[in-house]
N, C-alpha and C positions, 0 to 999 in steps of 0.2 A: 662761741668762736668770736661773736662780735664783741664781748667783753675783753677778749684777749687782743683786739685791735683788727680782726680780720673781717672788715666792714661788708665785703663782697663774697664772703665765704657762703657756698650753697653746697649743701649735700641732702640727698633723700634717701630714705629706707623705702625699697619696693619688693614687689613680689610678682611673679610672673608665672605663666604656664608654657611649658616646653614639651616638645615631643622628640624622639629619636631621630638622628640624622637620616635623611633618605626616606622620610615618611611621605608617601604620595601626595601631592599639592592638593588633590581633591579632599583628602582626609583633613589636611592641615586647615583648609578653608571652612569645612564643616565644623570641625572642632572650635576654630576661632568663633565662627557664627553662633554656635550654641552657648560658648563661654560669654560672649558679648550679651546675649539674651539674659542670661542667667545672672551676671553682675549687674545689668542694668534694671533688673525686675525689682518692683518697689520693696518686696520682702527682703532680698539680699542686699540691695543697696542701702536700705535704712539700717539694717544691722550693721553692715560695714562703716557707716557714718557715725554710728553710736560708739564704735571703738576708734574713732577719728581716723579712718581710712578714707582717702579721696579715691574713688574708682575712676580709672583712666582706662579707655579700651581704645584699641586702634587695630590696624591690621597687622599680620605678621611681619609684612616688610617693613612697617614703620617701627615696631617693636625691635627688629633685628638692627635697624638703622640706629635707634636709641641706644642699644646695647654696645654697638660698635663705638658710638661716640663716648659712652661712659668708660670704656676700657681704655681708649686712648687719653681721656682727661685724667682717670685715676693713675694711668701709667705714667704720665708726666710728673703727677705728685709724688709718687712712689721714687722714681728715678732722682727727682730733684731734692728730696728730703731724705732719701736712703732708708725710708721705713722698712722695717723688717717685722715679721710675724713673730709674736713672742709666745 
């Protein structure tokens, strides 16, 4: 994108873990704690780095906020450009 003149273009590919709506908060917190442990373990984090993944862990609230911001940002791009699924 930089070669096309979009010097400040930023996009990331990401993966996340989700639970069904209305999952009890205690379960969400436990699930998050265990996943953070696993993702930050030397075995898993080194394997992910080998395939060029940057592991970023956060709280469910922070992840939800980030997703809402991404929806807002890319929604503007879609509306502005008229992008369509092909």
